[in-house]
N, C-alpha and C positions, 0 to 999 in steps of 0.2 A: 642532101643525102651524103653521108660520110662513107668511108670504106668499111665500116663495122658490119659484120654478118654474124648473127647469132642463130641458135637453133634450139628446138625442143624435140627430144628424140625418145618418145615412149615405146615401150614394148607392149604389143597388143595381147597381153595375157588376161585382159579383163578391162572394164571401164576405168576411167580416171577416178581416183579417190582423193581425199583431202591432202595427202602428202604429195601426190603427183601434180595437183593444181598449184601448190606452192612453187614447185620447180618450173611449171609452165609460166606462171605469172611472173616470176623473177626473171626468167630469160626474155620474156616479151618486154617487160619494163626496161631492162637493161638495153635492149636493142632500140626501143623507142626513145629512151632518154639520151641515147647517143646518135639519134637521127639515122639509125641504121636499118638493116633489113633483118627480118625474123623468119626463119624457115622451120618447117616441120618434117621430120624424118621418122618413118615407122620402122622400128628396129625389130623386125620379125625374122632375124637370121636363125633364131632357135625355134624352128617350126613346130616341134612336138609340144612346146609350152604355149603356143599361141592359140587363142580362142577365135573361132570363126566369127566374123562380123565385128570383132572388138576394134579393129582399126577404124572402120567407118563410124562406130559409136564414139570413139575418142575424138575424131575430127568434128563430129556434131557437138560434142560437149564443149570443145574449144570455141566453136563458132557461137554457141549459146552464151558463152562468157565474153564474147566480143574480141576474142583473141584470134585474129585472122592472119594466116601466113602470107608473106609477100611473094610467094611462088607456089607452084604445085608441089604437093608432098612427094617424097620418094620412098620406096620400099626396099629395104635391104635384100629381101628375097629375090629381087630382080637384078642384083648387082654382083652375082657370083663370079662372072667373068673378070670383073675388075679386081676382085680379091685374089683370083688365081694369078693374074698378071703380077700383082705385088709379091705374092709368094714366090713366083718364079724368079723375080728380080733378087729376092733375098737368097734363094737357093743358089743362083748363079754367082752371087758374091761370096758364097760360103758362110753366110750369116744364119741360115736356117738349116735344120737337119731333121732327118726322120728319127722318131722315137718309138721303141717297141715296148716301153714300160707300161704296166698296169699300175693302178693305185697301190695294189698290194706289193708290187715290186718296189715302188718308191718307198713305201713304209718300211719294208725290210731293209732297204739300203740306208735309210735314215736312222734305224734303230731307235734309240731313246731321245733323239733330238726333238725339240719342241716344234709344234705346228704353228702356223701363222693364220689366225682367224679361221681355224678349221681346215685351212689349205696346207698341203704338203709342200715344203720348200724343195724344189726339184734339185737333186744332187749332181746333175750332169752326167748321168750314167751312159747315155747314148751319144754324148757329144763327140767322142772319138771314134764312133762306129757302132754298127748294130750287131757285130759278131755273129753274122749268119741269121739273125732273127728278122722278121718282116716288120717294116715300119707301121705303126698304128696311127700315129699323129705326127704333126710337124711342130717343132719348137724354134724359138728365136734365141740364139746364144746371148747371154748377158755378160760374157767374159769382157773385162775391160770397161764395164759400165761405170764402175766406181760409185761414188755417192751422187745420186741425182738430186739436184737442188732446183727449186722454183719458188716463186712468190705467188701465193693465192691472194686475190684482191680482198678477201674477207678474213682468211685464217692467217695471213702473213707468211713469213718464210717457212718453207717446208723442205724436208730432205728424206732420202731413203737410200740405204745401201742395197741396190737392186739385186745384185748377185747373191748376197748373203741372206737377205730377207725374203726374196721371192724365188730366185733361181731362173733358169731358162724357162720361158713361159710358152704356152700353146698358141699356135696360129691357126692350125686346122685340127679339129678334134678327131678322136678315134672313130666316132660315128659318122665321119664325113662332113659334119657341119663346120662352118667357119666360126672361129672363136671371136668373141666380142671385141677383143683388143685390136685385131687386124681390121675388122669390118668398120669399127668406129673411127679409127685413124684414117683409113682410106676415104671414108665418106666425108669426114670433116675437111680433108684436103681437097677433094674433088668438088665440094660445095663451096669452097672458099671461106670456111668458117674462121673468123678471127677471134671470137670470144665464146668460151664454153661456160655456161651458167647451169649448174646442176646440183643435186643434193650432196650433202657432205659425206654420205656413205660411199660415194664414188671417188673421193679424194685419193684413196689408196691406189686407184687405178692409174693416176696421173703419171707416176714415174715410168711405168711400163709403156704408156702411150708416148711420153717424151722420148724414151729410148728408141722406140719403133719409128717415130717421126724422124729422128736423127739418122737412123740406118737407111731410111728410104729417101733422105734428102728433102723432107717436106717442111713447110713452115710450121713454127710452133705457135699455137694460139695462146691467148691469155685465159686464165682460169679463175672462176669465182664459184665457191661451193657454199650452198645455202644451208641454213639450219634445217634439221630434220623434224618432221612431225612424229611424235611418239604415241604409241598405243597405250592402253591402260596397264599393260605389263611392262612398260618402260622401254620396249623395243621399238625400232623403226616401224612406222605404220606402212604396211605393204599388202599387196594382194595375197602373198604367201601366208600371212598371219591373219587373214580374214578381214582386211580393211573393207569397209562398206563403200559401195559406189557413191559418187557425189550426188547429193540431192540438189538438183538444179531447178527446182520449182521457183526458187528465188536466186538467180545467178549472182546478183549483187551481194546477197548475204554470204554466199560461198566465197566470193572474191574478197570480201571484208575479212573473213576468217583466215584466208590464205595470207592476206596482207599483214594481219596481226602476227602470224607465225614468223614473218619477215621483219617484224618490228617497224612496220610502215603504217602511217595513218593518213588516210585521204577522206575528205568529207564532201560528199555530193549525193543527191537523191536519185539520179538517173545514171544508168550504166555508162553511156559515152562520156558524161561529165566526170563520173568517178574515175574512169580509166585515165582521162586527161589529168585529173588532179593527182592520181597515183604516179603518173610519169614524172610530174613536177616534184613530188615528194621523194621519189627514188633518186632523181637527179641531185637533190640536196643531201640525201642520206649516204649514197654510195659514190665513192670517188670514180671519176670517169676512167674508162679503160685506156 
């Protein structure tokens, strides 16, 4: 057993689909190819979007595919006190501040400046104070972040000017829910995650997470972002655009399809043998972390 610890962290907004199985399989293969541990975390921090029973269904789907976690799963909805402690540390260090802005306020402040993937680049309006207004959310300052650089194990060297391209980002939302960035960074650190293997659509989150890890003095994991499965419209296959639940009447067929999306070929007729062959194929295809 090595020091490698990986994870699969689905949101229980519905059952797994073809795209999420690709991410699950890749993260499992990478852990097993490194003789490491593979954990499952249910990212249900955004409660209004979660579907009752979807978490248990996801765990059943993983088990049917032979993807078994090496420890009990954890649920983000049970970890709010840990996120609060992290926020208080950032507040005490003067790195997090209250924000009174609505999206309309931000849009007015930006004027005609471009948006980033439909998101507004926060201009730092409340960084110097609220001017008598009540805080709606909490943000992390990106002042001094400069250009964040990292190397993705598949995509190669990556960089982002965090302050210019993203701006100060939300840690706790105006509706009182914890933002994804804070929750995922704290959970990865607390679970000892060394390697994050996930879909390429999440690569853009990496600079924010690296900056937050640095501000909290946390270890920086390695990153590998996998190819996306696209729908007929050319967009990422997701629950939001009607992706169908996995058909697991033949789990091996579903896994073969996921492996194909990863550019991986493994040949065996029975599930345990196929998984073993897939681990060997992944070890030969993907450089060790």
